[in-house]
N, CA, C, O and CB atoms as a CASP TS submission, in Angstrom:
PFRMAT TS
TARGET T0000
AUTHOR 0000-0000-0000
METHOD Language model
MODEL 1
PARENT N/A
ATOM      1  N   UNK     1       0.859  -1.116  -0.112  1.00  0.00           N
ATOM      2  CA  UNK     1       0.064  -0.022   0.046  1.00  0.00           C
ATOM      3  C   UNK     1       0.832   1.435   0.084  1.00  0.00           C
ATOM      4  O   UNK     1       0.246   2.518   0.105  1.00  0.00           O
ATOM      5  CB  UNK     1      -0.692  -0.276   1.280  1.00  0.00           C
ATOM      6  N   UNK     2       2.126   1.264   0.088  1.00  0.00           N
ATOM      7  CA  UNK     2       3.050   2.192  -0.058  1.00  0.00           C
ATOM      8  C   UNK     2       3.287   2.738  -1.454  1.00  0.00           C
ATOM      9  O   UNK     2       3.557   2.072  -2.453  1.00  0.00           O
ATOM     10  CB  UNK     2       4.155   1.694   0.447  1.00  0.00           C
ATOM     11  N   UNK     3       3.127   4.204  -1.357  1.00  0.00           N
ATOM     12  CA  UNK     3       3.111   4.883  -2.864  1.00  0.00           C
ATOM     13  C   UNK     3       4.659   5.120  -3.174  1.00  0.00           C
ATOM     14  O   UNK     3       4.932   5.871  -4.110  1.00  0.00           O
ATOM     15  CB  UNK     3       2.179   6.501  -2.938  1.00  0.00           C
ATOM     16  N   UNK     4       5.777   4.473  -2.381  1.00  0.00           N
ATOM     17  CA  UNK     4       7.070   5.011  -2.674  1.00  0.00           C
ATOM     18  C   UNK     4       7.470   4.647  -4.069  1.00  0.00           C
ATOM     19  O   UNK     4       7.006   3.692  -4.692  1.00  0.00           O
ATOM     20  CB  UNK     4       8.088   4.529  -1.686  1.00  0.00           C
ATOM     21  N   UNK     5       8.450   5.564  -4.546  1.00  0.00           N
ATOM     22  CA  UNK     5       9.310   5.373  -5.932  1.00  0.00           C
ATOM     23  C   UNK     5      10.556   5.881  -5.399  1.00  0.00           C
ATOM     24  O   UNK     5      10.825   6.848  -4.686  1.00  0.00           O
ATOM     25  CB  UNK     5       8.774   6.264  -7.401  1.00  0.00           C
ATOM     26  N   UNK     6      11.413   4.743  -6.072  1.00  0.00           N
ATOM     27  CA  UNK     6      12.954   5.198  -5.708  1.00  0.00           C
ATOM     28  C   UNK     6      13.500   4.844  -7.105  1.00  0.00           C
ATOM     29  O   UNK     6      13.250   3.792  -7.694  1.00  0.00           O
ATOM     30  CB  UNK     6      13.828   4.278  -4.284  1.00  0.00           C
ATOM     31  N   UNK     7      14.266   5.831  -7.558  1.00  0.00           N
ATOM     32  CA  UNK     7      14.913   5.840  -8.841  1.00  0.00           C
ATOM     33  C   UNK     7      16.512   5.747  -8.808  1.00  0.00           C
ATOM     34  O   UNK     7      17.099   6.827  -8.727  1.00  0.00           O
ATOM     35  CB  UNK     7      14.486   7.104  -9.546  1.00  0.00           C
ATOM     36  N   UNK     8      17.302   4.551  -8.862  1.00  0.00           N
ATOM     37  CA  UNK     8      18.603   4.378  -9.133  1.00  0.00           C
ATOM     38  C   UNK     8      19.255   5.144 -10.344  1.00  0.00           C
ATOM     39  O   UNK     8      18.941   4.841 -11.495  1.00  0.00           O
ATOM     40  CB  UNK     8      18.747   3.050  -9.279  1.00  0.00           C
ATOM     41  N   UNK     9      20.178   6.157 -10.070  1.00  0.00           N
ATOM     42  CA  UNK     9      21.044   6.830 -11.217  1.00  0.00           C
ATOM     43  C   UNK     9      22.258   6.275 -11.114  1.00  0.00           C
ATOM     44  O   UNK     9      22.853   6.115 -10.048  1.00  0.00           O
ATOM     45  CB  UNK     9      21.210   8.377 -11.168  1.00  0.00           C
ATOM     46  N   UNK    10      22.708   5.930 -12.331  1.00  0.00           N
ATOM     47  CA  UNK    10      24.223   5.452 -12.341  1.00  0.00           C
ATOM     48  C   UNK    10      24.999   6.108 -13.397  1.00  0.00           C
ATOM     49  O   UNK    10      26.202   5.855 -13.469  1.00  0.00           O
ATOM     50  CB  UNK    10      24.366   3.900 -12.571  1.00  0.00           C
ATOM     51  N   UNK    11      24.425   6.966 -14.273  1.00  0.00           N
ATOM     52  CA  UNK    11      25.076   7.760 -15.298  1.00  0.00           C
ATOM     53  C   UNK    11      25.898   8.886 -14.678  1.00  0.00           C
ATOM     54  O   UNK    11      25.317   9.417 -13.732  1.00  0.00           O
ATOM     55  CB  UNK    11      24.042   8.328 -16.263  1.00  0.00           C
ATOM     56  N   UNK    12      27.115   9.392 -14.970  1.00  0.00           N
ATOM     57  CA  UNK    12      27.665  10.376 -14.503  1.00  0.00           C
ATOM     58  C   UNK    12      27.020  11.727 -14.976  1.00  0.00           C
ATOM     59  O   UNK    12      27.065  12.597 -14.106  1.00  0.00           O
ATOM     60  CB  UNK    12      28.965  10.229 -14.785  1.00  0.00           C
ATOM     61  N   UNK    13      26.551  12.024 -15.917  1.00  0.00           N
ATOM     62  CA  UNK    13      25.805  13.329 -16.347  1.00  0.00           C
ATOM     63  C   UNK    13      24.707  13.241 -15.467  1.00  0.00           C
ATOM     64  O   UNK    13      24.619  14.309 -14.861  1.00  0.00           O
ATOM     65  CB  UNK    13      25.327  13.461 -17.940  1.00  0.00           C
ATOM     66  N   UNK    14      23.863  12.474 -15.139  1.00  0.00           N
ATOM     67  CA  UNK    14      22.744  12.545 -14.336  1.00  0.00           C
ATOM     68  C   UNK    14      23.285  12.727 -12.693  1.00  0.00           C
ATOM     69  O   UNK    14      22.915  13.604 -11.914  1.00  0.00           O
ATOM     70  CB  UNK    14      21.833  11.162 -14.628  1.00  0.00           C
ATOM     71  N   UNK    15      23.943  11.990 -12.513  1.00  0.00           N
ATOM     72  CA  UNK    15      24.739  12.306 -11.175  1.00  0.00           C
ATOM     73  C   UNK    15      25.117  13.686 -10.800  1.00  0.00           C
ATOM     74  O   UNK    15      24.881  14.216  -9.714  1.00  0.00           O
ATOM     75  CB  UNK    15      25.993  11.618 -11.188  1.00  0.00           C
ATOM     76  N   UNK    16      25.837  14.307 -11.991  1.00  0.00           N
ATOM     77  CA  UNK    16      26.300  15.681 -12.065  1.00  0.00           C
ATOM     78  C   UNK    16      25.165  16.627 -12.031  1.00  0.00           C
ATOM     79  O   UNK    16      25.344  17.693 -11.442  1.00  0.00           O
ATOM     80  CB  UNK    16      27.109  15.911 -13.288  1.00  0.00           C
ATOM     81  N   UNK    17      24.031  16.388 -12.576  1.00  0.00           N
ATOM     82  CA  UNK    17      23.025  17.248 -12.606  1.00  0.00           C
ATOM     83  C   UNK    17      22.307  17.223 -11.194  1.00  0.00           C
ATOM     84  O   UNK    17      21.811  18.261 -10.756  1.00  0.00           O
ATOM     85  CB  UNK    17      22.134  16.910 -13.761  1.00  0.00           C
ATOM     86  N   UNK    18      22.254  16.051 -10.494  1.00  0.00           N
ATOM     87  CA  UNK    18      21.845  15.798  -9.031  1.00  0.00           C
ATOM     88  C   UNK    18      22.619  16.688  -7.995  1.00  0.00           C
ATOM     89  O   UNK    18      22.106  17.310  -7.066  1.00  0.00           O
ATOM     90  CB  UNK    18      22.106  14.266  -8.663  1.00  0.00           C
ATOM     91  N   UNK    19      23.987  16.632  -8.336  1.00  0.00           N
ATOM     92  CA  UNK    19      24.885  17.037  -7.406  1.00  0.00           C
ATOM     93  C   UNK    19      24.673  18.702  -7.731  1.00  0.00           C
ATOM     94  O   UNK    19      24.857  19.484  -6.798  1.00  0.00           O
ATOM     95  CB  UNK    19      26.488  16.312  -7.623  1.00  0.00           C
ATOM     96  N   UNK    20      24.364  19.117  -8.790  1.00  0.00           N
ATOM     97  CA  UNK    20      24.182  20.590  -8.987  1.00  0.00           C
ATOM     98  C   UNK    20      22.763  21.113  -8.394  1.00  0.00           C
ATOM     99  O   UNK    20      22.739  22.186  -7.791  1.00  0.00           O
ATOM    100  CB  UNK    20      24.278  20.919 -10.581  1.00  0.00           C
ATOM    101  N   UNK    21      21.644  20.387  -8.562  1.00  0.00           N
ATOM    102  CA  UNK    21      20.584  20.408  -7.737  1.00  0.00           C
ATOM    103  C   UNK    21      20.732  20.449  -6.170  1.00  0.00           C
ATOM    104  O   UNK    21      19.969  21.046  -5.411  1.00  0.00           O
ATOM    105  CB  UNK    21      19.902  19.360  -8.088  1.00  0.00           C
ATOM    106  N   UNK    22      21.861  19.700  -5.805  1.00  0.00           N
ATOM    107  CA  UNK    22      21.994  19.816  -4.519  1.00  0.00           C
ATOM    108  C   UNK    22      22.793  20.837  -3.806  1.00  0.00           C
ATOM    109  O   UNK    22      23.435  20.714  -2.763  1.00  0.00           O
ATOM    110  CB  UNK    22      22.355  18.786  -4.200  1.00  0.00           C
ATOM    111  N   UNK    23      22.633  21.854  -4.557  1.00  0.00           N
ATOM    112  CA  UNK    23      23.461  22.960  -3.899  1.00  0.00           C
ATOM    113  C   UNK    23      25.061  22.748  -4.239  1.00  0.00           C
ATOM    114  O   UNK    23      25.860  23.329  -3.505  1.00  0.00           O
ATOM    115  CB  UNK    23      23.205  22.924  -2.209  1.00  0.00           C
ATOM    116  N   UNK    24      25.528  21.989  -5.256  1.00  0.00           N
ATOM    117  CA  UNK    24      27.023  21.827  -5.541  1.00  0.00           C
ATOM    118  C   UNK    24      27.738  20.805  -4.624  1.00  0.00           C
ATOM    119  O   UNK    24      28.949  20.782  -4.403  1.00  0.00           O
ATOM    120  CB  UNK    24      27.742  23.206  -5.376  1.00  0.00           C
ATOM    121  N   UNK    25      26.844  20.001  -4.148  1.00  0.00           N
ATOM    122  CA  UNK    25      27.488  18.850  -3.292  1.00  0.00           C
ATOM    123  C   UNK    25      28.165  17.918  -4.113  1.00  0.00           C
ATOM    124  O   UNK    25      27.580  16.839  -4.204  1.00  0.00           O
ATOM    125  CB  UNK    25      26.473  18.054  -2.466  1.00  0.00           C
ATOM    126  N   UNK    26      29.214  18.019  -4.729  1.00  0.00           N
ATOM    127  CA  UNK    26      29.992  17.384  -5.767  1.00  0.00           C
ATOM    128  C   UNK    26      30.146  15.880  -5.497  1.00  0.00           C
ATOM    129  O   UNK    26      30.264  15.063  -6.410  1.00  0.00           O
ATOM    130  CB  UNK    26      31.360  18.051  -5.878  1.00  0.00           C
ATOM    131  N   UNK    27      30.138  15.550  -4.156  1.00  0.00           N
ATOM    132  CA  UNK    27      30.649  14.115  -3.878  1.00  0.00           C
ATOM    133  C   UNK    27      29.525  13.235  -4.473  1.00  0.00           C
ATOM    134  O   UNK    27      29.663  12.036  -4.713  1.00  0.00           O
ATOM    135  CB  UNK    27      30.907  13.780  -2.196  1.00  0.00           C
ATOM    136  N   UNK    28      28.506  13.882  -4.667  1.00  0.00           N
ATOM    137  CA  UNK    28      27.537  12.915  -5.122  1.00  0.00           C
ATOM    138  C   UNK    28      27.766  12.399  -6.760  1.00  0.00           C
ATOM    139  O   UNK    28      27.542  11.248  -7.134  1.00  0.00           O
ATOM    140  CB  UNK    28      26.076  13.631  -4.915  1.00  0.00           C
ATOM    141  N   UNK    29      28.165  13.293  -7.471  1.00  0.00           N
ATOM    142  CA  UNK    29      28.678  12.872  -8.765  1.00  0.00           C
ATOM    143  C   UNK    29      29.750  11.764  -8.851  1.00  0.00           C
ATOM    144  O   UNK    29      29.819  11.059  -9.858  1.00  0.00           O
ATOM    145  CB  UNK    29      29.203  14.013  -9.385  1.00  0.00           C
ATOM    146  N   UNK    30      30.617  11.600  -7.768  1.00  0.00           N
ATOM    147  CA  UNK    30      31.345  10.544  -7.484  1.00  0.00           C
ATOM    148  C   UNK    30      30.781   9.358  -7.008  1.00  0.00           C
ATOM    149  O   UNK    30      31.610   8.448  -7.024  1.00  0.00           O
ATOM    150  CB  UNK    30      32.161  10.880  -6.728  1.00  0.00           C
ATOM    151  N   UNK    31      29.572   8.990  -6.549  1.00  0.00           N
ATOM    152  CA  UNK    31      29.306   8.027  -6.155  1.00  0.00           C
ATOM    153  C   UNK    31      28.823   6.909  -7.165  1.00  0.00           C
ATOM    154  O   UNK    31      28.253   7.143  -8.231  1.00  0.00           O
ATOM    155  CB  UNK    31      28.593   8.352  -5.288  1.00  0.00           C
ATOM    156  N   UNK    32      29.139   5.654  -6.666  1.00  0.00           N
ATOM    157  CA  UNK    32      29.015   4.618  -7.730  1.00  0.00           C
ATOM    158  C   UNK    32      27.373   4.725  -8.175  1.00  0.00           C
ATOM    159  O   UNK    32      27.064   4.439  -9.331  1.00  0.00           O
ATOM    160  CB  UNK    32      29.499   2.986  -7.096  1.00  0.00           C
ATOM    161  N   UNK    33      26.443   5.109  -7.292  1.00  0.00           N
ATOM    162  CA  UNK    33      25.065   5.244  -8.006  1.00  0.00           C
ATOM    163  C   UNK    33      24.438   6.014  -6.803  1.00  0.00           C
ATOM    164  O   UNK    33      24.928   5.987  -5.674  1.00  0.00           O
ATOM    165  CB  UNK    33      24.206   3.680  -8.493  1.00  0.00           C
ATOM    166  N   UNK    34      23.288   6.715  -7.150  1.00  0.00           N
ATOM    167  CA  UNK    34      22.429   7.409  -6.578  1.00  0.00           C
ATOM    168  C   UNK    34      20.979   7.100  -6.371  1.00  0.00           C
ATOM    169  O   UNK    34      20.282   7.031  -7.383  1.00  0.00           O
ATOM    170  CB  UNK    34      22.539   8.349  -7.107  1.00  0.00           C
ATOM    171  N   UNK    35      20.379   6.888  -5.097  1.00  0.00           N
ATOM    172  CA  UNK    35      18.928   6.596  -5.089  1.00  0.00           C
ATOM    173  C   UNK    35      18.282   7.863  -4.752  1.00  0.00           C
ATOM    174  O   UNK    35      18.619   8.629  -3.849  1.00  0.00           O
ATOM    175  CB  UNK    35      18.516   5.463  -4.087  1.00  0.00           C
ATOM    176  N   UNK    36      17.347   7.994  -5.552  1.00  0.00           N
ATOM    177  CA  UNK    36      16.376   9.321  -5.417  1.00  0.00           C
ATOM    178  C   UNK    36      15.099   9.043  -5.138  1.00  0.00           C
ATOM    179  O   UNK    36      14.495   8.226  -5.834  1.00  0.00           O
ATOM    180  CB  UNK    36      16.278  10.168  -6.637  1.00  0.00           C
ATOM    181  N   UNK    37      14.613   9.551  -4.290  1.00  0.00           N
ATOM    182  CA  UNK    37      13.151   9.304  -3.744  1.00  0.00           C
ATOM    183  C   UNK    37      12.153  10.198  -4.538  1.00  0.00           C
ATOM    184  O   UNK    37      12.150  11.415  -4.357  1.00  0.00           O
ATOM    185  CB  UNK    37      13.031   9.674  -2.100  1.00  0.00           C
ATOM    186  N   UNK    38      11.412   9.671  -5.307  1.00  0.00           N
ATOM    187  CA  UNK    38      10.607  10.149  -6.235  1.00  0.00           C
ATOM    188  C   UNK    38       9.167  10.573  -5.723  1.00  0.00           C
ATOM    189  O   UNK    38       8.460  11.243  -6.475  1.00  0.00           O
ATOM    190  CB  UNK    38      10.555   9.172  -7.240  1.00  0.00           C
ATOM    191  N   UNK    39       8.722  10.215  -4.498  1.00  0.00           N
ATOM    192  CA  UNK    39       7.463  10.402  -3.841  1.00  0.00           C
ATOM    193  C   UNK    39       7.764  11.101  -2.274  1.00  0.00           C
ATOM    194  O   UNK    39       8.638  10.847  -1.446  1.00  0.00           O
ATOM    195  CB  UNK    39       6.683   8.867  -3.770  1.00  0.00           C
ATOM    196  N   UNK    40       6.932  11.831  -2.269  1.00  0.00           N
ATOM    197  CA  UNK    40       7.219  12.521  -1.007  1.00  0.00           C
ATOM    198  C   UNK    40       6.487  11.896   0.238  1.00  0.00           C
ATOM    199  O   UNK    40       6.434  12.539   1.287  1.00  0.00           O
ATOM    200  CB  UNK    40       6.818  13.998  -1.153  1.00  0.00           C
ATOM    201  N   UNK    41       5.954  10.722   0.136  1.00  0.00           N
ATOM    202  CA  UNK    41       5.027  10.242   1.125  1.00  0.00           C
ATOM    203  C   UNK    41       5.971   9.574   2.307  1.00  0.00           C
ATOM    204  O   UNK    41       6.204   8.375   2.157  1.00  0.00           O
ATOM    205  CB  UNK    41       3.935   9.148   0.423  1.00  0.00           C
ATOM    206  N   UNK    42       6.381  10.042   3.142  1.00  0.00           N
ATOM    207  CA  UNK    42       7.219   9.729   4.354  1.00  0.00           C
ATOM    208  C   UNK    42       8.075   8.485   4.026  1.00  0.00           C
ATOM    209  O   UNK    42       7.791   7.356   4.427  1.00  0.00           O
ATOM    210  CB  UNK    42       6.293   9.460   5.669  1.00  0.00           C
ATOM    211  N   UNK    43       9.095   8.774   3.301  1.00  0.00           N
ATOM    212  CA  UNK    43      10.110   7.864   2.905  1.00  0.00           C
ATOM    213  C   UNK    43      11.274   7.759   3.845  1.00  0.00           C
ATOM    214  O   UNK    43      12.269   7.079   3.590  1.00  0.00           O
ATOM    215  CB  UNK    43      10.580   8.228   1.615  1.00  0.00           C
ATOM    216  N   UNK    44      11.129   8.387   4.832  1.00  0.00           N
ATOM    217  CA  UNK    44      12.280   8.396   5.973  1.00  0.00           C
ATOM    218  C   UNK    44      12.698   6.925   6.516  1.00  0.00           C
ATOM    219  O   UNK    44      13.866   6.582   6.700  1.00  0.00           O
ATOM    220  CB  UNK    44      11.727   9.282   7.317  1.00  0.00           C
ATOM    221  N   UNK    45      11.816   6.293   6.693  1.00  0.00           N
ATOM    222  CA  UNK    45      11.951   5.024   7.408  1.00  0.00           C
ATOM    223  C   UNK    45      12.672   4.105   6.095  1.00  0.00           C
ATOM    224  O   UNK    45      13.742   3.504   6.199  1.00  0.00           O
ATOM    225  CB  UNK    45      10.285   4.397   8.062  1.00  0.00           C
ATOM    226  N   UNK    46      11.950   4.149   5.050  1.00  0.00           N
ATOM    227  CA  UNK    46      12.509   3.366   4.040  1.00  0.00           C
ATOM    228  C   UNK    46      13.942   3.877   3.774  1.00  0.00           C
ATOM    229  O   UNK    46      14.803   3.017   3.590  1.00  0.00           O
ATOM    230  CB  UNK    46      11.629   3.402   2.790  1.00  0.00           C
ATOM    231  N   UNK    47      14.319   5.268   3.729  1.00  0.00           N
ATOM    232  CA  UNK    47      15.695   5.498   3.370  1.00  0.00           C
ATOM    233  C   UNK    47      16.553   5.216   4.405  1.00  0.00           C
ATOM    234  O   UNK    47      17.715   4.924   4.121  1.00  0.00           O
ATOM    235  CB  UNK    47      15.934   6.789   2.948  1.00  0.00           C
ATOM    236  N   UNK    48      16.172   5.250   5.640  1.00  0.00           N
ATOM    237  CA  UNK    48      17.098   4.674   6.746  1.00  0.00           C
ATOM    238  C   UNK    48      17.601   3.328   6.637  1.00  0.00           C
ATOM    239  O   UNK    48      18.762   2.936   6.753  1.00  0.00           O
ATOM    240  CB  UNK    48      16.446   4.690   7.990  1.00  0.00           C
ATOM    241  N   UNK    49      16.282   2.519   6.335  1.00  0.00           N
ATOM    242  CA  UNK    49      16.539   0.869   6.264  1.00  0.00           C
ATOM    243  C   UNK    49      17.683   0.855   4.818  1.00  0.00           C
ATOM    244  O   UNK    49      18.665   0.118   4.907  1.00  0.00           O
ATOM    245  CB  UNK    49      14.677  -0.230   5.907  1.00  0.00           C
ATOM    246  N   UNK    50      17.551   1.420   3.952  1.00  0.00           N
ATOM    247  CA  UNK    50      18.553   1.442   2.695  1.00  0.00           C
ATOM    248  C   UNK    50      19.738   1.979   3.430  1.00  0.00           C
ATOM    249  O   UNK    50      20.790   1.382   3.200  1.00  0.00           O
ATOM    250  CB  UNK    50      18.079   2.462   1.286  1.00  0.00           C
ATOM    251  N   UNK    51      19.774   2.695   4.027  1.00  0.00           N
ATOM    252  CA  UNK    51      21.290   3.231   4.681  1.00  0.00           C
ATOM    253  C   UNK    51      21.922   2.250   5.602  1.00  0.00           C
ATOM    254  O   UNK    51      23.146   2.119   5.592  1.00  0.00           O
ATOM    255  CB  UNK    51      21.147   4.638   5.618  1.00  0.00           C
ATOM    256  N   UNK    52      21.136   1.522   6.433  1.00  0.00           N
ATOM    257  CA  UNK    52      21.520   0.545   7.444  1.00  0.00           C
ATOM    258  C   UNK    52      22.067  -0.818   6.691  1.00  0.00           C
ATOM    259  O   UNK    52      23.061  -1.437   7.072  1.00  0.00           O
ATOM    260  CB  UNK    52      20.209   0.235   8.419  1.00  0.00           C
ATOM    261  N   UNK    53      21.272  -1.173   5.586  1.00  0.00           N
ATOM    262  CA  UNK    53      21.437  -2.201   4.681  1.00  0.00           C
ATOM    263  C   UNK    53      22.850  -1.895   4.000  1.00  0.00           C
ATOM    264  O   UNK    53      23.815  -2.653   4.096  1.00  0.00           O
ATOM    265  CB  UNK    53      20.197  -2.270   3.660  1.00  0.00           C
ATOM    266  N   UNK    54      22.848  -0.804   3.367  1.00  0.00           N
ATOM    267  CA  UNK    54      24.220  -0.530   2.640  1.00  0.00           C
ATOM    268  C   UNK    54      25.740  -0.629   3.561  1.00  0.00           C
ATOM    269  O   UNK    54      26.814  -1.172   3.300  1.00  0.00           O
ATOM    270  CB  UNK    54      24.072   1.058   2.051  1.00  0.00           C
ATOM    271  N   UNK    55      25.327   0.053   4.572  1.00  0.00           N
ATOM    272  CA  UNK    55      26.475  -0.058   5.714  1.00  0.00           C
ATOM    273  C   UNK    55      26.724  -1.466   6.005  1.00  0.00           C
ATOM    274  O   UNK    55      27.796  -2.003   5.727  1.00  0.00           O
ATOM    275  CB  UNK    55      26.076   0.669   7.130  1.00  0.00           C
ATOM    276  N   UNK    56      25.615  -2.152   6.638  1.00  0.00           N
ATOM    277  CA  UNK    56      25.951  -3.502   6.762  1.00  0.00           C
ATOM    278  C   UNK    56      26.613  -4.308   5.762  1.00  0.00           C
ATOM    279  O   UNK    56      27.283  -5.294   6.070  1.00  0.00           O
ATOM    280  CB  UNK    56      24.940  -4.076   7.011  1.00  0.00           C
ATOM    281  N   UNK    57      26.421  -3.863   4.406  1.00  0.00           N
ATOM    282  CA  UNK    57      27.036  -4.695   3.246  1.00  0.00           C
ATOM    283  C   UNK    57      28.651  -3.936   3.156  1.00  0.00           C
ATOM    284  O   UNK    57      29.390  -4.300   2.241  1.00  0.00           O
ATOM    285  CB  UNK    57      25.956  -4.518   1.580  1.00  0.00           C
ATOM    286  N   UNK    58      29.011  -3.151   3.893  1.00  0.00           N
ATOM    287  CA  UNK    58      30.600  -2.606   3.866  1.00  0.00           C
ATOM    288  C   UNK    58      30.609  -1.453   3.047  1.00  0.00           C
ATOM    289  O   UNK    58      31.691  -0.961   2.730  1.00  0.00           O
ATOM    290  CB  UNK    58      31.740  -3.678   3.229  1.00  0.00           C
ATOM    291  N   UNK    59      29.575  -0.974   2.675  1.00  0.00           N
ATOM    292  CA  UNK    59      29.457   0.154   1.634  1.00  0.00           C
ATOM    293  C   UNK    59      29.401   1.678   2.304  1.00  0.00           C
ATOM    294  O   UNK    59      28.995   1.851   3.453  1.00  0.00           O
ATOM    295  CB  UNK    59      28.055  -0.108   0.749  1.00  0.00           C
ATOM    296  N   UNK    60      29.777   2.567   1.601  1.00  0.00           N
ATOM    297  CA  UNK    60      29.236   4.052   2.260  1.00  0.00           C
ATOM    298  C   UNK    60      27.945   4.421   1.772  1.00  0.00           C
ATOM    299  O   UNK    60      27.444   3.974   0.740  1.00  0.00           O
ATOM    300  CB  UNK    60      30.191   5.346   1.898  1.00  0.00           C
ATOM    301  N   UNK    61      27.386   5.306   2.596  1.00  0.00           N
ATOM    302  CA  UNK    61      26.098   6.010   1.941  1.00  0.00           C
ATOM    303  C   UNK    61      25.952   7.314   2.754  1.00  0.00           C
ATOM    304  O   UNK    61      26.498   7.574   3.826  1.00  0.00           O
ATOM    305  CB  UNK    61      24.614   5.038   2.048  1.00  0.00           C
ATOM    306  N   UNK    62      25.163   8.033   2.082  1.00  0.00           N
ATOM    307  CA  UNK    62      24.990   9.638   2.718  1.00  0.00           C
ATOM    308  C   UNK    62      23.353   9.973   2.508  1.00  0.00           C
ATOM    309  O   UNK    62      22.785   9.772   1.434  1.00  0.00           O
ATOM    310  CB  UNK    62      26.099  10.997   1.695  1.00  0.00           C
ATOM    311  N   UNK    63      22.836  10.393   3.430  1.00  0.00           N
ATOM    312  CA  UNK    63      21.519  11.088   2.943  1.00  0.00           C
ATOM    313  C   UNK    63      21.733  12.353   3.005  1.00  0.00           C
ATOM    314  O   UNK    63      22.272  12.981   3.917  1.00  0.00           O
ATOM    315  CB  UNK    63      20.270  10.812   3.689  1.00  0.00           C
ATOM    316  N   UNK    64      21.153  12.864   1.675  1.00  0.00           N
ATOM    317  CA  UNK    64      21.311  14.328   1.204  1.00  0.00           C
ATOM    318  C   UNK    64      19.890  14.753   1.283  1.00  0.00           C
ATOM    319  O   UNK    64      18.942  14.216   0.709  1.00  0.00           O
ATOM    320  CB  UNK    64      21.985  14.547  -0.358  1.00  0.00           C
ATOM    321  N   UNK    65      19.864  15.839   2.110  1.00  0.00           N
ATOM    322  CA  UNK    65      18.366  16.529   2.225  1.00  0.00           C
ATOM    323  C   UNK    65      18.395  17.920   1.655  1.00  0.00           C
ATOM    324  O   UNK    65      17.304  18.491   1.630  1.00  0.00           O
ATOM    325  CB  UNK    65      17.820  16.664   3.825  1.00  0.00           C
ATOM    326  N   UNK    66      19.396  18.547   1.211  1.00  0.00           N
ATOM    327  CA  UNK    66      19.501  19.945   1.031  1.00  0.00           C
ATOM    328  C   UNK    66      19.521  19.781  -0.610  1.00  0.00           C
ATOM    329  O   UNK    66      20.521  19.313  -1.154  1.00  0.00           O
ATOM    330  CB  UNK    66      20.904  20.731   1.843  1.00  0.00           C
ATOM    331  N   UNK    67      18.504  20.141  -1.280  1.00  0.00           N
ATOM    332  CA  UNK    67      18.650  20.210  -2.888  1.00  0.00           C
ATOM    333  C   UNK    67      17.382  21.006  -3.086  1.00  0.00           C
ATOM    334  O   UNK    67      16.381  21.006  -2.370  1.00  0.00           O
ATOM    335  CB  UNK    67      18.681  18.614  -3.812  1.00  0.00           C
ATOM    336  N   UNK    68      17.632  21.738  -4.284  1.00  0.00           N
ATOM    337  CA  UNK    68      16.581  22.308  -5.063  1.00  0.00           C
ATOM    338  C   UNK    68      15.396  21.427  -5.679  1.00  0.00           C
ATOM    339  O   UNK    68      15.544  20.824  -6.742  1.00  0.00           O
ATOM    340  CB  UNK    68      17.229  22.948  -6.107  1.00  0.00           C
ATOM    341  N   UNK    69      14.287  21.395  -4.986  1.00  0.00           N
ATOM    342  CA  UNK    69      13.095  20.460  -5.393  1.00  0.00           C
ATOM    343  C   UNK    69      12.898  20.728  -6.860  1.00  0.00           C
ATOM    344  O   UNK    69      12.940  19.819  -7.689  1.00  0.00           O
ATOM    345  CB  UNK    69      11.663  20.756  -4.538  1.00  0.00           C
ATOM    346  N   UNK    70      12.695  21.907  -7.149  1.00  0.00           N
ATOM    347  CA  UNK    70      12.273  22.155  -8.642  1.00  0.00           C
ATOM    348  C   UNK    70      13.174  21.689  -9.314  1.00  0.00           C
ATOM    349  O   UNK    70      12.829  20.774 -10.062  1.00  0.00           O
ATOM    350  CB  UNK    70      12.049  23.498  -9.111  1.00  0.00           C
ATOM    351  N   UNK    71      14.469  22.046  -9.334  1.00  0.00           N
ATOM    352  CA  UNK    71      15.566  21.790 -10.308  1.00  0.00           C
ATOM    353  C   UNK    71      15.685  19.974 -10.347  1.00  0.00           C
ATOM    354  O   UNK    71      15.874  19.346 -11.388  1.00  0.00           O
ATOM    355  CB  UNK    71      17.150  22.669  -9.697  1.00  0.00           C
ATOM    356  N   UNK    72      15.538  19.385  -9.061  1.00  0.00           N
ATOM    357  CA  UNK    72      15.581  17.876  -9.257  1.00  0.00           C
ATOM    358  C   UNK    72      14.505  17.309  -9.794  1.00  0.00           C
ATOM    359  O   UNK    72      14.548  16.192 -10.309  1.00  0.00           O
ATOM    360  CB  UNK    72      15.779  17.188  -8.119  1.00  0.00           C
ATOM    361  N   UNK    73      13.375  18.074  -9.717  1.00  0.00           N
ATOM    362  CA  UNK    73      11.967  17.286 -10.369  1.00  0.00           C
ATOM    363  C   UNK    73      12.195  17.528 -11.925  1.00  0.00           C
ATOM    364  O   UNK    73      11.596  16.713 -12.628  1.00  0.00           O
ATOM    365  CB  UNK    73      10.238  18.070  -9.803  1.00  0.00           C
ATOM    366  N   UNK    74      12.913  18.451 -12.577  1.00  0.00           N
ATOM    367  CA  UNK    74      13.047  18.602 -14.043  1.00  0.00           C
ATOM    368  C   UNK    74      13.930  17.633 -14.727  1.00  0.00           C
ATOM    369  O   UNK    74      13.909  17.464 -15.946  1.00  0.00           O
ATOM    370  CB  UNK    74      13.534  19.913 -14.352  1.00  0.00           C
ATOM    371  N   UNK    75      14.766  16.953 -13.847  1.00  0.00           N
ATOM    372  CA  UNK    75      15.927  15.824 -14.226  1.00  0.00           C
ATOM    373  C   UNK    75      15.134  14.850 -15.047  1.00  0.00           C
ATOM    374  O   UNK    75      14.052  14.461 -14.608  1.00  0.00           O
ATOM    375  CB  UNK    75      16.690  14.979 -12.817  1.00  0.00           C
ATOM    376  N   UNK    76      15.563  14.445 -16.150  1.00  0.00           N
ATOM    377  CA  UNK    76      15.158  13.362 -16.909  1.00  0.00           C
ATOM    378  C   UNK    76      16.033  12.394 -17.093  1.00  0.00           C
ATOM    379  O   UNK    76      15.728  11.405 -17.760  1.00  0.00           O
ATOM    380  CB  UNK    76      14.767  13.701 -18.020  1.00  0.00           C
TER
END
């Protein structure tokens, strides 16, 4: 019943656009992939579980909450 939608971004160009929309947080474009939450319906618990799972598997992760919503929504 959850209406969550997550988008996995792998291409360098798209990650650079996301970094730009995140006010120049350039480390985003260096990530192996980026998960974008495409639905605003309380995704906090789901994101936290993703972060915990990624960390448990030995990878690094970062929750980025500062970004221009309009700019990010225009990315295709």
